[in-house]
Backbone bond lengths (Angstrom), bond angles and torsions (degrees), N, CA, C in turn:
res aa  C-N    CA-C-N  psi(-1)  N-CA   C-N-CA  omega(-1)  CA-C   N-CA-C  phi
1 X - - - 1.466 - - 1.525 108.55 -
2 X 1.316 116.32 140.80 1.454 118.63 177.89 1.508 109.93 -141.68
3 X 1.312 114.52 156.96 1.452 121.07 -179.41 1.522 108.70 -82.48
4 X 1.319 117.85 135.40 1.468 120.56 -179.29 1.525 110.43 -72.29
5 X 1.324 114.53 156.46 1.466 120.49 -178.92 1.521 110.98 -59.60
6 X 1.339 117.07 -43.03 1.467 119.51 -178.37 1.526 110.60 -64.61
7 X 1.306 117.47 -37.92 1.467 118.65 -179.90 1.526 111.75 -68.77
8 X 1.338 116.20 -32.71 1.468 120.34 175.85 1.527 109.58 -64.07
9 X 1.344 115.48 -47.06 1.457 120.43 -178.92 1.536 110.23 -64.67
10 X 1.339 116.61 -42.43 1.463 120.09 178.41 1.525 111.56 -61.62
11 X 1.316 115.86 -37.62 1.477 120.58 179.05 1.537 110.15 -62.45
12 X 1.335 116.55 -44.94 1.468 119.21 178.00 1.510 112.16 -66.55
13 X 1.337 117.16 -38.86 1.470 120.11 177.51 1.528 110.22 -58.22
14 X 1.334 114.66 -50.09 1.475 119.88 -178.11 1.529 110.69 -62.15
15 X 1.315 115.83 -44.95 1.458 121.45 -178.39 1.538 111.52 -58.90
16 X 1.336 115.51 -34.35 1.450 120.57 -176.53 1.535 113.34 -97.66
17 X 1.346 116.31 1.73 1.459 119.88 178.75 1.524 112.80 70.09
18 X 1.318 116.19 26.11 1.459 121.58 178.54 1.524 108.77 -104.70
19 X 1.324 116.46 161.85 1.456 120.80 -179.43 1.520 111.60 -118.44
20 X 1.327 113.95 166.04 1.476 118.74 175.21 1.523 109.42 -64.22
21 X 1.320 116.49 -31.49 1.479 120.89 177.18 1.533 109.22 -61.24
22 X 1.340 116.87 -44.97 1.469 120.96 177.82 1.525 110.33 -60.10
23 X 1.328 115.54 -43.37 1.459 120.52 -179.57 1.532 110.66 -64.27
24 X 1.322 117.47 -43.46 1.458 121.59 178.74 1.527 110.39 -58.75
25 X 1.313 116.60 -44.18 1.474 120.17 178.30 1.530 110.45 -61.34
26 X 1.326 116.52 -43.68 1.450 121.20 -179.30 1.531 110.63 -62.77
27 X 1.344 116.89 -40.51 1.458 121.98 -179.16 1.530 112.37 -80.52
28 X 1.331 115.33 -7.53 1.459 121.91 -178.47 1.545 111.14 59.01
29 X 1.338 114.03 47.40 1.468 119.93 174.03 1.522 108.45 -125.02
30 X 1.316 114.72 164.02 1.467 119.03 -179.48 1.522 109.24 -67.52
31 X 1.305 113.89 141.81 1.453 121.78 -178.58 1.532 112.48 -57.18
32 X 1.343 116.27 -38.90 1.463 119.26 -176.49 1.539 112.69 -77.24
33 X 1.324 118.20 -3.20 1.475 119.24 178.02 1.528 112.84 -109.27
34 X 1.325 117.89 5.42 1.463 120.63 -176.69 1.540 111.27 -65.02
35 X 1.348 117.53 -41.58 1.471 118.67 179.63 1.518 111.06 -63.17
36 X 1.329 116.98 -42.32 1.466 120.81 -179.99 1.536 109.12 -63.67
37 X 1.319 116.62 -40.10 1.466 120.87 179.04 1.533 110.44 -62.58
38 X 1.322 116.09 -45.81 1.480 119.99 -177.05 1.526 112.58 -70.63
39 X 1.334 116.71 -28.39 1.476 120.32 179.70 1.529 112.52 -82.98
40 X 1.325 116.79 -11.20 1.452 120.99 -176.78 1.524 109.92 -63.07
41 X 1.354 117.43 117.20 1.460 118.88 -179.82 1.533 112.15 -68.61
42 X 1.329 116.84 -16.47 1.466 120.95 179.75 1.527 112.25 -104.91
43 X 1.319 115.83 33.28 1.458 121.65 177.74 1.526 108.09 -57.70
44 X 1.312 115.53 129.17 1.471 118.59 -176.41 1.518 111.26 -70.44
45 X 1.316 114.20 153.91 1.456 120.21 178.03 1.524 109.37 -61.11
46 X 1.332 116.10 -36.79 1.472 120.25 179.57 1.531 110.07 -60.21
47 X 1.343 116.03 -47.84 1.460 119.75 -178.63 1.528 110.64 -67.61
48 X 1.313 116.31 -40.43 1.472 120.37 177.34 1.532 109.89 -62.03
49 X 1.340 115.69 -38.36 1.471 120.63 177.48 1.528 111.38 -63.21
50 X 1.341 116.21 -39.13 1.461 120.05 177.64 1.532 111.19 -65.74
51 X 1.341 115.10 -40.29 1.475 119.19 178.15 1.532 109.68 -63.10
52 X 1.323 115.97 -43.20 1.464 120.53 178.18 1.539 110.69 -61.25
53 X 1.317 115.77 -40.18 1.458 120.51 177.16 1.523 110.97 -62.04
54 X 1.342 116.03 -45.41 1.455 121.08 179.26 1.524 110.95 -61.00
55 X 1.317 115.98 -41.13 1.472 121.06 -178.41 1.529 112.86 -84.54
56 X 1.341 115.45 -6.97 1.460 120.96 -179.57 1.530 111.49 57.56
57 X 1.329 114.67 47.07 1.467 121.33 177.24 1.529 107.76 -131.34
58 X 1.297 115.18 167.02 1.466 120.54 175.40 1.523 108.40 -74.41
59 X 1.310 116.41 142.75 1.472 120.73 -178.18 1.522 111.45 -56.54
60 X 1.344 116.93 -33.33 1.469 120.57 179.09 1.524 112.51 -63.67
61 X 1.334 116.57 -25.31 1.463 120.46 179.66 1.525 111.34 -69.30
62 X 1.343 116.77 -17.67 1.462 120.37 -178.24 1.525 113.13 -95.95
63 X 1.323 115.70 -6.33 1.459 118.80 -178.92 1.526 110.10 -84.04
64 X 1.334 115.48 134.92 1.466 117.96 178.13 1.529 109.84 -60.78
65 X 1.288 116.03 136.73 1.464 121.57 -179.32 1.507 107.71 -103.57
66 X 1.291 115.17 115.85 1.467 119.82 179.03 1.515 109.08 -80.66
67 X 1.314 114.40 147.57 1.457 119.84 178.69 1.525 109.15 -70.64
68 X 1.302 116.01 135.16 1.451 120.88 179.86 1.535 109.24 -101.25
69 X 1.312 114.91 170.34 1.473 119.44 175.67 1.518 109.44 -59.99
70 X 1.323 115.68 -38.59 1.467 120.40 178.91 1.525 111.16 -60.82
71 X 1.353 115.97 -43.51 1.466 120.01 178.06 1.532 110.44 -59.86
72 X 1.335 115.32 -45.03 1.459 119.91 -179.69 1.528 110.75 -62.47
73 X 1.340 116.74 -41.16 1.453 119.93 -179.54 1.526 110.18 -66.25
74 X 1.345 116.71 -39.70 1.468 119.82 177.22 1.522 110.94 -60.36
75 X 1.336 116.76 -43.24 1.472 120.91 178.11 1.532 110.34 -63.29
76 X 1.327 116.16 -39.52 1.472 121.22 178.54 1.531 109.89 -62.29
77 X 1.346 116.09 -44.62 1.464 119.51 -179.96 1.527 111.41 -64.50
78 X 1.345 116.45 -41.27 1.462 119.30 177.93 1.525 110.73 -61.49
79 X 1.330 116.56 -43.28 1.456 120.63 -179.91 1.520 110.54 -63.40
80 X 1.337 116.30 -42.63 1.469 119.56 179.06 1.519 111.05 -65.02
81 X 1.315 116.73 -39.85 1.463 121.12 178.90 1.523 109.97 -62.53
82 X 1.339 115.80 -44.44 1.461 120.64 178.72 1.525 110.04 -64.53
83 X 1.333 116.07 -41.54 1.479 119.73 179.70 1.530 110.05 -63.39
84 X 1.332 116.47 -41.76 1.473 120.38 179.07 1.520 109.32 -63.89
85 X 1.318 116.11 -41.98 1.465 120.89 178.89 1.529 110.36 -62.29
86 X 1.324 115.67 -43.94 1.468 120.20 178.38 1.515 110.86 -64.52
87 X 1.346 116.56 -38.27 1.468 120.52 179.71 1.521 109.76 -63.09
88 X 1.356 116.48 -42.08 1.461 120.38 178.23 1.533 109.65 -62.61
89 X 1.332 116.09 -43.09 1.466 120.14 179.66 1.516 110.73 -63.00
90 X 1.331 117.25 -41.17 1.466 120.73 178.81 1.528 109.95 -64.67
91 X 1.334 116.24 -42.57 1.468 120.18 179.12 1.523 110.05 -62.11
92 X 1.337 116.86 -45.59 1.468 120.68 179.65 1.527 110.71 -62.32
93 X 1.321 116.05 -41.58 1.463 120.56 179.09 1.527 110.04 -63.99
94 X 1.323 115.81 -43.64 1.462 120.43 178.77 1.524 111.58 -60.06
95 X 1.337 115.93 -42.98 1.473 120.40 179.11 1.527 110.04 -64.35
96 X 1.325 116.49 -42.27 1.469 120.27 179.99 1.517 110.39 -63.73
97 X 1.317 116.96 -42.98 1.468 120.36 178.02 1.519 111.30 -63.15
98 X 1.296 116.22 -40.30 1.462 120.94 178.80 1.535 110.34 -63.06
99 X 1.359 116.72 -43.75 1.474 119.81 178.25 1.525 109.73 -63.76
100 X 1.344 117.15 -43.67 1.459 120.41 179.46 1.517 111.74 -64.22
101 X 1.319 116.28 -37.04 1.454 119.95 178.52 1.536 110.65 -63.42
102 X 1.334 115.74 -42.12 1.468 119.56 177.93 1.522 110.49 -65.28
103 X 1.325 116.31 -39.37 1.463 120.62 177.93 1.514 110.80 -62.69
104 X 1.310 116.58 -43.40 1.472 121.24 178.82 1.520 109.95 -63.98
105 X 1.338 116.40 -43.39 1.473 119.47 178.05 1.527 110.53 -59.80
106 X 1.335 117.41 -43.02 1.463 121.19 178.23 1.526 111.70 -62.56
107 X 1.339 116.04 -42.49 1.460 119.80 178.59 1.524 110.97 -63.28
108 X 1.317 117.04 -41.07 1.469 121.24 178.94 1.523 109.70 -61.79
109 X 1.336 116.64 -41.84 1.465 119.68 179.11 1.508 111.45 -65.09
110 X 1.326 117.99 -41.81 1.462 121.81 179.25 1.518 110.15 -63.71
111 X 1.320 117.12 -43.89 1.466 120.95 178.87 1.515 110.50 -63.36
112 X 1.337 116.19 -42.03 1.458 120.42 179.31 1.515 111.28 -62.47
113 X 1.339 115.31 -43.42 1.465 119.47 178.95 1.519 110.64 -63.03
114 X 1.314 117.13 -45.46 1.478 121.01 179.25 1.509 110.89 -63.03
115 X 1.295 116.95 -38.64 1.465 120.88 179.41 1.517 110.26 -66.76
116 X 1.324 118.24 -41.79 1.470 120.72 -179.80 1.535 110.55 -68.80
117 X 1.325 119.27 -33.64 1.469 122.10 177.17 1.516 110.92 -67.29
118 X 1.303 117.16 -35.51 1.470 121.12 -179.47 1.524 109.74 -68.92
119 X 1.321 118.62 -32.06 1.464 121.26 -179.78 1.522 109.80 -70.58
120 X 1.298 117.30 -32.93 1.466 120.66 -176.71 1.457 111.18 -71.64
């Protein structure tokens, strides 16, 4: 999964309090064509460079970053780590419930014994 170029640009616009209207003026294009321009998969390096200049970021920051095998593996490791952590938590919870269950059983037996002694 990767973030689209337009969403990257929109994120920077929002972060900097700028609008697409401001960007259109800077690029000297019509306001109603800014979305089409930003969605264009064949956006020229020159135009992308101008957008980067407007946003005061490196041009590479505006390029969509595709997920790599390494990224996927990192996500897999995080998920496994979380799963292992959850498994430990479940095991600890199960042990605690088992101890509490034995404690409750012991209390019930003590109460039953005391109750039967009182009847005698």
